[in-house]
VEXDREN-2710 file (C-alpha; in Angstrom, 1 decimal):
% VEXDREN-2710
k/r/px/py/pz
1/MET/-14.5/-4.3/35.1
2/GLY/-17.2/-2.2/33.6
3/VAL/-18.2/1.3/34.1
4/ASP/-21.6/2.3/35.2
5/ILE/-23.4/5.6/35.0
6/HIS/-25.7/7.1/37.6
7/LEU/-28.1/9.5/36.0
8/THR/-30.3/12.1/37.6
9/ILE/-32.6/14.5/36.0
10/VAL/-33.6/17.8/37.7
11/LYS/-36.0/20.4/36.4
12/PHE/-36.5/24.1/37.5
13/ASP/-39.9/24.6/39.0
14/ARG/-40.8/28.2/38.1
15/ASP/-43.5/28.4/40.5
16/LEU/-41.4/27.2/43.5
17/ASN/-38.3/29.0/42.1
18/THR/-36.2/25.8/42.9
19/TYR/-34.9/22.5/41.1
20/LYS/-36.9/19.3/41.6
21/GLU/-35.5/15.9/41.1
22/ILE/-37.5/13.8/38.5
23/LYS/-38.0/10.1/39.6
24/LEU/-39.8/7.1/38.2
25/TYR/-40.7/4.3/40.6
26/LYS/-41.7/0.6/40.2
27/LYS/-42.9/-2.0/42.6
28/ASP/-40.2/-4.5/43.6
29/ASP/-40.9/-8.2/44.5
30/LYS/-41.8/-7.2/48.0
31/ASN/-44.5/-4.7/46.7
32/ASN/-42.3/-1.7/47.8
33/TYR/-41.7/1.3/45.5
34/VAL/-38.2/1.6/44.4
35/PRO/-36.6/4.3/42.0
36/ILE/-36.1/3.1/38.4
37/ASP/-32.5/3.4/37.1
38/LEU/-32.6/5.9/34.3
39/TYR/-29.7/4.4/32.4
40/PRO/-29.2/0.8/33.4
41/GLY/-27.0/-0.1/30.3
42/ARG/-23.3/0.3/29.6
43/ASN/-22.0/2.1/26.7
44/GLY/-18.4/3.0/26.7
45/GLU/-18.5/5.2/23.7
46/LEU/-21.5/7.2/25.2
47/PHE/-19.5/7.5/28.5
48/ASP/-16.5/9.0/26.6
49/TYR/-18.8/11.7/25.3
50/LEU/-20.4/12.4/28.7
51/SER/-16.9/12.7/30.4
52/GLY/-15.7/15.1/27.7
53/LYS/-13.2/12.7/26.2
54/GLU/-14.8/13.0/22.7
55/ASP/-15.7/15.9/20.6
56/ASP/-17.1/19.1/22.1
57/PHE/-19.9/17.7/24.3
58/PRO/-21.1/20.6/26.7
59/VAL/-20.1/18.7/30.0
60/LYS/-19.7/20.9/33.0
61/PRO/-18.5/20.1/36.7
62/LEU/-21.5/19.5/39.0
63/TYR/-22.8/22.7/40.6
64/GLU/-24.5/21.3/43.7
65/LYS/-25.5/24.7/45.4
66/ASN/-29.0/24.9/44.1
67/LEU/-29.8/21.1/43.9
68/PRO/-32.6/19.7/46.2
69/GLN/-31.1/18.7/49.7
70/ASP/-31.9/15.1/49.5
71/LEU/-30.1/14.9/46.2
72/LYS/-27.1/16.7/47.4
73/ASN/-27.1/14.4/50.4
74/GLN/-27.1/11.4/48.1
75/ILE/-24.2/12.8/46.0
76/ASP/-22.2/13.4/49.1
77/GLU/-22.7/9.8/50.2
78/TYR/-21.5/8.6/46.9
79/LYS/-18.6/10.8/47.1
80/LYS/-17.5/9.8/50.6
81/GLY/-18.8/6.2/50.8
82/GLY/-16.0/4.4/48.9
83/TYR/-18.2/3.4/46.0
84/GLY/-15.5/4.2/43.4
85/CYS/-17.6/7.1/42.0
86/TYR/-15.9/9.8/40.0
87/ASP/-16.5/12.6/37.4
88/PHE/-19.5/14.2/38.9
89/SER/-20.8/16.3/36.1
90/GLU/-23.9/17.9/34.5
91/ALA/-25.1/19.2/31.1
92/ASN/-28.0/21.4/30.3
93/LEU/-30.5/19.9/28.0
94/ALA/-30.7/23.1/25.8
95/ASP/-26.8/22.9/25.3
96/VAL/-27.0/19.2/24.6
97/LYS/-29.7/19.8/21.9
98/LEU/-27.6/22.5/20.5
99/TYR/-24.5/20.2/20.4
100/LEU/-26.6/17.5/18.6
101/LYS/-27.7/20.0/16.0
102/ASP/-24.1/20.6/15.2
103/ASN/-23.1/16.9/15.8
104/PRO/-25.8/14.6/14.5
105/LYS/-23.1/12.0/13.3
106/VAL/-19.8/11.1/14.9
107/ARG/-16.9/9.2/13.6
108/ASP/-17.4/5.5/13.6
109/TYR/-14.2/4.0/14.9
110/ASP/-15.2/0.6/14.0
111/TYR/-15.5/1.4/10.3
112/GLU/-13.4/-1.1/8.3
113/GLY/-14.4/-0.2/4.8
114/LYS/-12.5/1.4/2.0
115/GLU/-10.6/4.5/2.9
116/GLU/-12.2/6.3/-0.1
117/ASP/-15.7/5.7/1.3
118/PHE/-14.9/6.9/4.8
119/LEU/-16.4/10.3/4.4
120/ILE/-19.7/8.7/3.3
121/ASN/-19.7/5.5/5.5
122/GLY/-17.4/6.2/8.3
123/TYR/-19.8/8.1/10.5
124/LYS/-22.7/7.0/12.6
125/GLU/-25.6/8.5/14.6
126/ASN/-24.2/10.2/17.8
127/PRO/-24.9/8.1/20.7
128/ILE/-26.1/11.1/22.7
129/ILE/-29.3/11.1/20.7
130/ASP/-30.6/8.0/22.4
131/LEU/-29.8/9.4/25.8
132/VAL/-31.8/12.6/25.1
133/LYS/-34.5/10.4/23.9
134/ARG/-34.5/8.6/27.2
135/ILE/-34.4/11.7/29.2
136/GLU/-37.3/13.3/27.2
137/TYR/-39.4/10.1/27.9
138/VAL/-38.7/10.5/31.6
139/LEU/-39.8/14.0/31.4
140/ASP/-42.9/13.2/29.6
141/PHE/-43.8/10.8/32.3
142/ASP/-43.4/13.5/35.0
143/ASP/-45.2/16.2/33.0
144/PHE/-46.5/15.6/29.5
145/PHE/-46.4/19.2/28.8
146/TRP/-42.9/20.1/30.2
147/ASP/-41.7/21.4/27.0
148/TYR/-44.6/23.7/26.3
149/ASP/-44.5/25.9/29.3
150/GLY/-40.7/25.9/30.2
151/SER/-37.4/25.8/28.4
152/PHE/-35.0/23.0/27.6
153/SER/-32.6/25.0/29.7
154/ASP/-34.6/24.4/32.8
155/VAL/-33.5/20.7/32.6
156/ARG/-30.1/19.6/34.0
157/ILE/-28.8/16.2/33.4
158/ILE/-26.6/15.1/36.3
159/TYR/-24.4/12.2/36.2
160/PHE/-21.4/10.4/37.5
161/PHE/-19.7/7.1/36.9
162/ASP/-18.4/4.2/39.0
163/ARG/-16.1/1.1/38.7
END
């Protein structure tokens, strides 16, 4: 059985002094608007980083107190609903970018080359980089100038897993 990730992005709105959830929508086959899954794929290695099992990724337990009420309700439903959800966590985009500055490459556990070449070829691009690109694309859709008037620390990446 695979592991799925549920990803949500919230951004602090300085004018309203509160966090707002960033959502993208599409029309389904019945012409209704439905939210787009921000990370529909599976990547066990990425999930290991996000859950704190690898390296020093800046994962924190989810702080729900200042989240929008509808998001808190949704999270409570997942926690109580028997969906098999676990590891409700968050990471601040500024902290993630600092982490990537120090860790642009990570060990490639699939490397099968010569041992003497390991330091040159035994590393690969950090899988968190693609996740951050995806998050920044979503933020661009919401507000193209999001990174000009605010701060990366205003963006929280909220996520949890299910089986």
